[in-house]
Each structure stands twice: as C-alpha cells, then as structure tokens.
C-alpha positions as CSV (number, residue, x, y, z in Angstrom):
1,M,-4.2,-40.4,20.1
2,N,-1.8,-37.6,19.8
3,N,-4.3,-34.8,20.2
4,I,-3.6,-33.7,16.3
5,T,-5.8,-31.3,14.5
6,L,-6.2,-30.7,10.9
7,R,-7.6,-27.4,9.8
8,G,-8.2,-25.8,6.3
9,G,-10.1,-22.8,5.0
10,N,-10.7,-20.9,1.9
11,A,-8.0,-19.3,-0.1
12,P,-8.2,-16.9,-2.6
13,A,-6.3,-18.3,-5.3
14,R,-7.6,-17.1,-8.0
15,A,-6.9,-13.6,-7.2
16,Y,-3.0,-14.6,-7.4
17,I,-3.2,-16.4,-10.5
18,P,-2.0,-13.4,-12.9
19,E,1.0,-12.6,-11.0
20,L,2.1,-16.1,-10.3
21,L,1.7,-17.3,-13.9
22,A,3.4,-14.0,-15.2
23,D,6.2,-15.1,-12.7
24,T,6.0,-18.6,-13.9
25,V,6.2,-18.1,-17.6
26,A,9.0,-15.8,-16.9
27,D,11.0,-18.4,-15.0
28,K,11.0,-16.2,-12.1
29,L,9.4,-18.5,-10.0
30,D,10.2,-22.2,-8.8
31,T,7.1,-24.4,-9.5
32,S,8.9,-27.6,-9.1
33,A,7.3,-28.4,-5.7
34,V,4.0,-28.1,-7.3
35,L,4.2,-28.9,-10.8
36,D,6.0,-31.9,-11.5
37,L,5.1,-33.0,-14.7
38,T,5.2,-31.7,-18.4
39,V,2.8,-32.9,-21.3
40,D,2.0,-31.9,-24.8
41,L,-1.5,-31.3,-25.7
42,N,-2.2,-34.9,-26.6
43,G,-1.0,-35.8,-23.1
44,I,-3.4,-33.5,-21.0
45,P,-5.9,-36.1,-20.3
46,R,-3.1,-38.6,-19.1
47,G,-1.4,-35.8,-17.1
C-alpha cells in the first residue's frame, strides 16, 4: 500500500450557479473540462 488518502466534503455549489452561468453564457468561462457534450432537447435523455 502507498498510504494514499482520499477525502471529500460539502461544496456550496448552488451558491455559485448564478455567477458561473452568467459567465458561461457570455462565453467568459471555458467549461470544456467539465461540459464536453452538446445535445438538443430531444437528445437530453441520451446526454
């Protein structure tokens, strides 16, 4: 064993949504590391 530890915790993600969404829509934020698939409304179940 390599004595590796993985920890996690709560993140207030919903608090950041309004600011991040505005920056994403305005193309000020590169989301390619997180959002890598674009689908139309009919493709949402597959996406």
